[in-house]
N, C-alpha and C positions, 0 to 999 in steps of 0.2 A: 268309137273307140278310137282316142288320138294314138298314133303310133310314132310321133317324133321321139327320137331318143333322147337319154340324158345326157350326152356329152354333145352339149348345145351351146358351148360357149357361155355357160351361166345364162342365158336368155329365159330358160325356162319355157313352159309352154305359152303359144299366144293365146289371146282372148277366145278366139273361136275355137280352137282345139281345147282350150279349158271347159268351155260349156258344152262340147260334144262329148268329154268324159265324165261329165256329171250325170248321176243316177239319183233322181228327186226320189224321196221318201213314199209318195204316195205311188211309184210303181217299181218298188222294190222286189227282187226276183231272188231265186236260189241260182247261184251260179256253180258252174263247175269249172277247173281250168284243165285241159289235157295238152299236151305238146305244146304248152304256150300260148292256148289260145282259149279265151272263155267261152264258155256256151250259156245261154239261158235255157234252164230245165223245167221252168216252173215258176208261178207266182207263189208270194210268201204264204198264202192259205193252202195251196196245195203241197209245199215245202213242208210246213209244219204238221200236216197232218200224218206226214209217213214218220215212222218211229227212225230217231238218227241211228245210224250203225258206225261203228267206228270210234274214235277217240274224238270228242267235242268238248270246246271251251266257248265262253263267250267274251265279248271284245263291249266293253261299255266306256262312256269316256264323254267330258266336259258337262259335269255335274253340277258344278256351279253353285254349291251350296251356300246360301247367304244372298244370292241376287235376287233382288224383289221389285225390277222395277217393271214398267208396263208391258214388255216383251214375254215376260212371265213373271207373275207375282207371287208365285209358290212353286220356285225349283225344288225345295225340299218334297213338298207334293207328287210332283212328276218324277223324281228319282223313286218316290214309293211307288209309283204305279208299274215303273221299269222293273223293280225288283219283285213285285206281284207276279210279272211275268216269267221272272227266273222261278220262283216259288212254286209256279202253277207248271212247270214242264214236268211231263211224264217222267223223261230221263233225266237227271239233272248233269249240268257238264261238271268236267273234270275239276275246272276251277274258273275264275275270270281274270281277264286283264282288264285293267283299267288305265287309258291313255291319256290321264291327265286332266290337269283343273278340277281336282276333286272339289275346290273351293272357290269363291269368288276372291275373297281377299285375305286369304291364308289366318283367319283368325282361329282361336283354339275353340271356340263355341261351333264354330262351322266344321271343323274337323271332329268336332266329337258328334254332331248330328250328322254327317255323313256316315262315320263308324257305327253308330246306333242302326242306321237303316240299312247299310251292308251288310250286318251282323246278322241280318234276318234270313239272308240268302241261305247260310248253313253252307258256303261255299269257299273255299280258299280264293283270296284275292292277291294278285301282283299288281304294284302300282309301280309308273312313272310320273314324275311331277311336270303339270305344266307352270306356265309363266306366272298364273293367277296362285298357284301352290307355294311359290318361294318369295313374297312379297314381303313378308314377316320383317320386324327390325333387324334380324339376325341372317337376314338372306338365305332362306331356305332350313333353317335349324329346326323349326317346328315341324316340317315336313321329315326330315331325316330321323327326327326322334321317333318318331311314329312309324315310319315304312321304311327306314333305311337300314336297319339291323342286318349286317353281314354285306352291304353294298360297298361299291368301291365312289371314291371320288364325290361327286354330287349326287349319287344314289343309282348310278349303273352295275347291272349284273347280268348274271346269265343261270339259267338251270336247265334238267333235261327231265323230259317226260314223254314216256310211250316212243320211245326212241326220236323224239323231236328235241332239238336244241331251242331254246328260246333265249332270245337277248333283248333285254331292258335297256335303251339309251337315254339319256339325257340330252335335249339338244335346246333347252331355254335357259341357259346361265350363258351371260356375256352375248346377248343376242346382236345381230350383225345390222348394219343398215338398212333402214324401213323392218325393221323387226325380224329379219330372217334367222332361223335357228342355227346353233353352232353345236358343233361336238368338242371341237378344242383337240390338239395334238395329244394330250394325256389319255384321253377317251379312245381315239384313233388308236393310239398302240396298245390300249389293253385290249381292244377288239382284234386286234390283229394277234396277239398271243393268245386270244380266246379261242380263237378259230384254227389256229396253227395246226393243232392236233386231230381236227375233225375231219371223217373220210368226207368226199366230194358228194357223196350219196345221202350224207345226211339231212333230212329235211330241216330247215331254218325258219325260224318265226321271229322278225325283229318286229319290236314296238316302242314307239316314241310318242311324243306329245305333237310336235309339229312334224308337217309330212317331211321325210327325207328329199324327196325330190322337189325341184321347184316347179309348183303348180301355178304359183301368181305371185311375180315378183314385186308388183306394185304394191300388192298388200302383204309382204313379209310371208307368203304361205310358200315356204320350203325352208331347204337348211343349206347355207352358205357352202359347207364342207361336204354334204352328202355324198358327191359323186365319190370321195376318199373310201367312204363306206363300202360303196358299190362295188369299186374295184377289189375289195378285200371278199366280196361276197360272189362275185360272180363263176367263181369255180364249180360253186354248188349247183347242184340238179334241180332243187327245188326249194325257193326263197320267198316266203310271205312276208310283207312290211305292213305294219297296221300303226295307224295314225289317228290324232283327233284335229281338235283345234280349229278346223273350218266349219264344224257344226253341219255338214250335209254329206252324203256319199258321192265318191268319186272312185271309180277303179279303173285300172290301166295294168297292161300287161308289157312288159319289156324284157325279150329274151326268155331268162328263167324266173324272173322276178314278178311276181303279183304285188300291186299296191291298192290298198282298201283304206279310205279314211271312214271314219264312223259318224253316225247320228249324234247329237247330242242329247241329253234327257232334262235339259234345262231350255234353250232359245235356238231359233235358227238364224243362220248369217246368209247374207244375200250371195248368190252366184257372183265369181267373179268378174268385175267390170259394169256389173248391173247397177253398182250405187257408188256413192262418192267413196265410201269408205268402209271397211268391214265393221262389225259390229252388230249388238241384238236387233234383230228384225221383226217390226209387228206383223202379224198375220190375223186373221178374223179368230178370234177365240175358239169358236168350234173348229177350226182348222188346224190349231196347235199341234194337237197330237199326232197328225200325219208328218210333221218334219221333226219329230223327237222319237228315238229309237234305240236299239241295243244290235249288236249281231252276233249270230252264233255260227261257227266255224268247226268243220269237221274234218278230221283228217284221217284218211284210212291206208293204211301199211301197205305197200306193194306198188302196183302201177295204178292205183286206184286216184280218183279225181281229188282235189281238195274243194269242200262245198262252202260258200258264204252265204247266210239266210241274213237278211237286214229286216228286222221286225219292227214295226213302229207301233207308238203307245195307241193308235188308235185302231190297230186291225189285230 
């Protein structure tokens, strides 16, 4: 697990360090975080065999409905498989957080298809946009009309549940050099105001599409002004930051902050620096579902650990 800090003059993690913090889908485990240190407490199957206790929600990401290339000709079908996992859970999650790229091309039919499948979960879903969700002719109007009610700006918002403060951020507007994410001054000012009256003992969960930390600058896997958000969050004792975008598992703990990027339900991408560029990665058809999945997150009140279970579509 890489330990390099995020105050690294904007260079992000080196290639070797990034590869060290990638946890591939086939070796997904249940993690608990205690005292700022992650501990593995069992394989996915063992974790799922135990009935979850406490407040549980799911993270899903990068469904890319409308994608039909060779890396996965049926992204809608694999989303259905992910939803089937949710429907089969003995204890339903309180809600689902979707960390962006619901669609591939922001087409109305793609949003319609995604909504129809997600509705089968019977669970409330909180969304933030990915860059693929705001490429309609009106630069995100289609997304906001469906999912932006009560949000600010390009779709950021917050809510409270079970004593946890959740913050949905948008970092896919006005992307910076190399495709790096961007929060912008208006959203950062809103974030400061949103957090102002929160007790430092309040558990915080932040979710956005592009990783807030710079995982791999060369591929735009990070957020240019993410460190400004970290400075606002550092006084809180428990901060969990959930992202998508990179279509693979990466976990990192930095002080009081736990970072987790989720699997896609559509197609995998290569590990940083292992290909000329990011993008849909071809894998054998019989292995595809080991690279796709969703995450279950349990938070227990008091001094109990946060647990994240990454579930692949294959297992």
